[in-house]
N, C-alpha and C positions, 0 to 999 in steps of 0.2 A: 433463586432468591428473588422476590418480586422487584420491580424498578417503580418506587412510589414518590409522588411529589406532591406536596401541599400546596391546595389553591384555596384562597380565602374568596370568597364570593359574596360582596355586600348588595342590597338590594333595598328599591324604595319603590312604590307605586302611589298612585291616586294623589299626589302632592298637591294639585290644586292651589298654587299659588299660595301656599301656607308659607310663607316668608318669615313671620316674626314670632319669637317666643312669646309665650304666655307665662304670667305668674299664678301658680297653682298651690296652694297652701305654702305661701312663702318660698316655693322654689321653682325658678326657672326651667320651664319645660319647652321642647320644640324648638323652631326655628332654623333657617337655612344656616346661621352662623355655627350653632353647636353643631348642625348636622355635618357642615364641612368639617369641622373640629375633630369630629369623631372619624371621619373617613381620612381625615390627613393622618389622624394619629396612628390608624390601623395599616395604613400605607407604609408609614415608619415603622411599625413594629414586626411587620410580616414580610415574609419577601417576594409572594405572589398575590396579590390583591387585583380583583376587579370590582367595580362598581356599576350596577346597573339598575336601568327605572324602567319599570313596566307601565307606561304611558301614565296620561293624563296630570302630564306637568300644568297645564294650563286651566283657568277658571277658578272661581272663588274667591280672589282679592282683587282690591279697588286697583291696586299696583298693575295686576296684571290685564285686568279690563280695560285701564285707560289707556295702556300704551300697544293694548293688542297682542298679547304676548312677546313683544319685542324686548320689553323688561324682562320676563321669565328667563328668556332663551338668553340674557347676557349673563343673569343671576346663576343659571345653569352652567355656562362655560367657566364660571368662575367655581362653581363646584366641581365641574371635571370628571363626570360619567364617562366610563369607558365605553358606553354602549346604552343604547335607548331605542324603545319600540314607542310606536303609536297608541294612543288612546284614544277613546270617541271624542274627548272634549279638545283634541289637537284640531279638529278641523270646525270647531265652533266660529272661527272667523273666517270660514272658505278655504276651500280645496287651494286656491290659487296663494292666498296668504301663506298659508301652510307651507307650501314650496318655497316661497319667500324666507319665511322664517327657518328652513331647513339651509338655505345657504348663509343665515346667521350663524346657524349652530357649529362650535368646534369641536364636536362630537358626532358619531355617526349615529344615523335614527335607520333602523331597519324596519320593513314591512314587507311580507310576502305577498299580501293581499289586495290592496290597492292598485286597480290598473285603469286606464282608458279602455274604454268599451269598442271602441272603434278597430284598434290592432291588438288589444290586447297586452300592451307595454305597459310595464309595471312603474308606477309613481316614485318609487324608492327602492334601493338596494335591498334585497331579501333577507340578506343574513350579512354576518361579519365575522371574518376569523381574526381572532385575538392571538398572536403569539407571544408567549410567556414563558421564560426558563426552559426553552426547547419544545413547551408544549404548544398546542395548537388547540385552543376552544373555540368551537362554532354557536353563535349567537343567530336564532332564527325568530323574526318577529311575525306574530299571529294576530290577527283581529277578524273575526267574523261578523256578518253583515248585522246580526241581532242586535249588536252594541256599537254600530254605526248606521245609524237610520238619519242623521245629519246629512250624508253625503247623498241620499236620495234626492236633496234639493238640486244637486248636479247631475243633470240627466248624462253626463259624458264619462262618469266616474263609477266603477263598480268594485266590487268585492267580493269575495268567496261566502257564500251562501249557507252552508251547514259546516258541523263539527267533521263529516266524512270528506267534503272537500278540502276542509283544512288539512286533516291527516293526510291526504292523499298528496296535497302540494309539500309538507313537511317530510313525507317519504322521497320526492323528487329530489329535494335540496339536499337531503343526507344523503341520498344514493350517488349524487353527483360528486359532494365534497367529502365522502368516506374515502374516495380514492387518492387525496392526499395526506392520509393518515390522521386524521383529526382524533385528538386524544379524549376530547371532551364536549358533549352537546348539551347547549341549554336553549328550552323553548322560552321565550318572554312573549308573554300572552297579556291581551287586556279583554277576556270575555267572561270573567266571574269565577269564582272558586270551584263552584259544583259544573261548571261546564269545564273547566282544567282538568277535572277528574274523570270527567266523559271522553274528552280527549285523550286522555293517558290511556283509558281504555282500548282504542282504536289504535293507537302506535304499535307496529311492528318490530318484537325488540331488537330482530336484526339492524334495523335503523340506526339504534344506538344513541338514542334521547334519554339523558342522564339524569335532567333535572327539568322542571316546569316552575317559573317565576311567573306569577299572574298579578292581575290586578282588576279593575272595575267593580268588584262587590264590595270592598271596602270590609274585607275578611280579616278578623284579628285570630290569629291561632298561637297556638302553645308548642304544637308539635308539627312537623310536617304530615301531609294524608301520603301514604304511599300506595300507590295504584299501577299495577300492571310492573310493580318493581321501579316504579319511579315517584321520588318525592317531589310532592306539589307544595307548593308555600305561597304565602302572599305576607305583606307586613301593615295591614289595616289600611288606614288613610294619614294622610298630611304629613307632617315632619316630627311627630313625637314619637317615633319609633322607625328601627331600621331592622332589616331582617340579616342574619348573618350565617351563612355556611363556612365551615372550617371541614374541607373534603380532601381525603386522601386519594389521589389519581394513581391509578393502575396502568402507567403509560405503557406497558406490552400489550394487556388487554382491552386498553381504552374506555376503560369503565371504572365506576366508584369501588374502591376497595373498602373504606369507612368515610364517616361522615357523622357530624355534629350540627345542629342548628338552633339557634336559638332569636329570639325578637330583643333587642337591645333598645333600653329606653335612653331617648335623646333629653339629657338634663345637665344642669351645670355640675351635677356629681361626676358624671361619667364621661362629659366631653368638654376639651377647651373650645374656646369662642375664636372664629376665624375673623378679625378685625378688618381687614380688606374687603370681604365680600359683606360685611354689616356695613361698612361706608356706602357701598354702591346701594343697599338696599335702603340705609336711611336717606340717602339723597333724592330714590324714587318717592319714599314716604313723604318728605318734605313738600315736594311737589304737589303730589295727590292730596295731602291733608290743606294746603291752600286752597284747592278749588273744592273739596268735599266735606270741609268742617261745619257748613252750613246746618243750622238745627231745621228739620221740616217740621217734627210734631212731637209731641209727648202720649204716650201711651198711659192709661190707665195705671199698666204694671207691665213688667217685662212679658212679652207673648212669647210662646215656644213652638217650637216645631223638631220635637224628639225622634219621629220616624216618617220616612216616608210612604208607610202601608196602613196608615190610620189617618183619621181625620185629628187635625191639631189647629190650635188658636191661630197661627199665623195662617194656616190653610184657612180658615173661616173668612179672617179678614181681607184678606188678599184676593180672593175668588169674590167676596162681595162689592169689594172696590172696583173689580172691572165689571162686575155684573151690570151695578148702577149705573156705570159711565158710559157702557155702549149700548145700555137698554135692551137685553136679551134676557128671554125667560129663566135660563141656566147660564151658568159659567162651570166650564170644567177646567181647573188650574192644574198643569204639571206638577206632582210634590216635587218632582226633583228640581223644579225651578227655584225652590227656596234652598238655598246652600247654606246657612247656617241654623244652628240649633234655637236661636233666639235672638230676639230682639226689641230694642227699647229697655227702660221707659224712653228715656231721650234718643230719639231717631236723628239721625244725621244724614246728609246726602251720601255720605261716606256707608255708613253701617248699613242705610238701605241698599245701595249698589252691591254692597258683600253678599248681602241678605238675599238678593234677587238682581243677578247681573245679567239678565238676559234681556234685549231690548229687540224683541222679534213684532211682527205684524199681528195684529188681532183679527181672527175671521168669525163672521157670522154664519153658522152653518142650518139647517132646517133638517130635525130627525124628527121620524115618527116615535110613539110612545114605545111601539114595539122596537123600533131599532135603538131606543136610550136603552132599553131594557138589555137587550142584546149587547150592546158597548159595554154597561157595566158588569154583565157578567163575565165579558171577557177579561176586565180589568180585574175583578174577583177570584179568578181562578186559584187553585189551590199552589201552584208553583209562585204565583204572587205573594199570597198569604202565608207561604213558608219561607219568605225572606229572598227568593230569587230576585235577582235586579231587575225587573221589569216596570215596564209604566203604569205610575198610580195617579189618582185625580182626587183636587178637593173639590167638594161639592159646595155651591153658592147657597145662600140661605132661601127656602121655599122648597128645596127638595129633600125629602126624607128618605131613606133607604135604610133596609133591614134586610140582613142576608142573611141565611142559614147554610153553614160551610159544609155539614154533613150531608145534607139534602140538594145542596147547590142550586137554591131556591130561592126566591124572596119573600119574605113575611109581608112585607110592607114595601111599596113603592107609591110615595104619595107626592104631589106637586100642589103647593098652597093649600094644603088641607084634604085635597080630593086624591084617588088613586088617579095614577097616570093612564090615560086611555091609549090603547093600543094605535088607533088611527087618528090620533090629534097630533098636528103638527107643533113642535116646540123650537123655539129660535135657541140654539146653545153656540157661546162664544167657546173659542179655543184659540191658543197660540199658533202662530204660523208652524213651528215644527211638529206639532201635534196634529195639524190638518194636515201637513205632508205624510206624515205615518198613520193616517186613518187604517190601514189593513192590520199593522202590528198592534197599534193599541185598543183598537175596538173592534178587531174584524168585520171593517165594512171598507167598502171603496169608494173614491170621489163619485164614481158613476151611480151608486147606490143614494147616496148623498144628494146628488142633483136630480133625482128623479123627481124630490119633493119641491126644490126650488134651488137655483142657483147660488151659490155661497156670494159674500161679499166680504172684502176686506176694509173694516169698520175704523181700524186705527192703524198708524204706521210703526206706533210704540207704545208697547204695554207699560214699559218703566215710566215713560212721561203719564200716561194715565195714573198710575199708582202714586208717583211723588205728587204731582197737582192736587189729587184727591187726597191725601193723606197731608198736604199742605193748608187745606182748606178747613181743618177743623182740629181739636185737642182731646186727648181723653177718651181716645177711642180703644175699645176694649173686644174681646172676642172668648167664648165659652170653650170653644174645641171638643164639642161633643154634641150627640143630639140628631145629627144629618146621617151619619153612614154608623150604623150599629150593625155588628157582628157577632153571629154567633159562631165558634170557632171549633174545630174537631175536638180539642181537648174539653171542651164543656164550658169554657170561659165564654163572658160575653162584653165586649168592649165596644165603647161609643157611646153606651146609654147614659144619660143624664141622671146624676145621682140624686 
């Protein structure tokens, strides 16, 4: 007869400082208070419960940005996850600050990737064994370099480069820890849903990986993807939902006997409130409201940014603000820098900072027309347009690009009404993060760019430029179309003015 034990495995990812509930159709949804209430409720109802977070606790709210993650760690301490892995935004405040935040955390943070280049010493524990009801559950944290471009600003910190490298590292850890009779193995990753499925294909079944819980791509699913016999899951983004596994573990054979998985809505119907954690959040919110309640401007209407892989209204507005302020021909604004789907019509200092939390320097670089076309071909590659979590850019006014996905070619590539000349040099504005990651984002090297002219730092703060420029006028508007027109493989055309 099988020796079976039940494990309830709860998981979140990409919470991004989503601390406050929202009123949607007269019902309260999301927020850490009700999320904590649900986790505590399940811990009381079930015998063996583990709650894991698959990266990106930070960024996305004023509370997080104002206190540089210290507030988030305190709130997470009260939420009480059993194990957490790193996401790419955990290093937004710098690797040294992340190591400080780890000391503030009352929960284990695992990562098998980040290391010091000089001696290859890991910065974090690669894994955590949690013992519960006589079972040993192994959690391994994985983050590949494609999701961690921010670390390239720190020359002493390295990470694994490819999925193959990650799979090899997982094999080493599993082979080491399997000797102590691990009953169940979970990969906590932050590399994106599609990459998780590719990683699952690379894993040797003998290593005993049972489940992959991921993040980074903000993927909402209705059922797990099963690859190489391994269920792969993710729980969207924010705190509006939580993933739940109910698993029967065969402790003789150290494997899954049966399981069910579902996404649970965090709302007032399903979840009691955690008043203690609510008081802490309200205290932080009161302090930030005092500083960030000032009105900066009023738009003609609410402007939107519904997707990062299309031209958007907010993308047009903010790229134009930066272009005009620093005096470049073209500004390429990272779509991922815009963290909310709408802004306005009343814009406060706080709502602007939540929408655009990044305060990095602004670079002016010099590109030939040929390099500019090459860069945007890289941006418009199929994996990006198919939804992969890659860098994408909003184009400032004056640049009009019409792209044909079936032929991977440009139908039009104009600047100020004239075709872009391959030999002409154009000045281009970029945020520091995107300048640092030229090879990944544009398939260009710093040396390629410097051959035209040395780069210049023209501002130490892009958010100060945006705030000051918006404060100078009222009733701003943007169309959100006409600059990036794309003919997609399915025959649809997006971005063309009506």
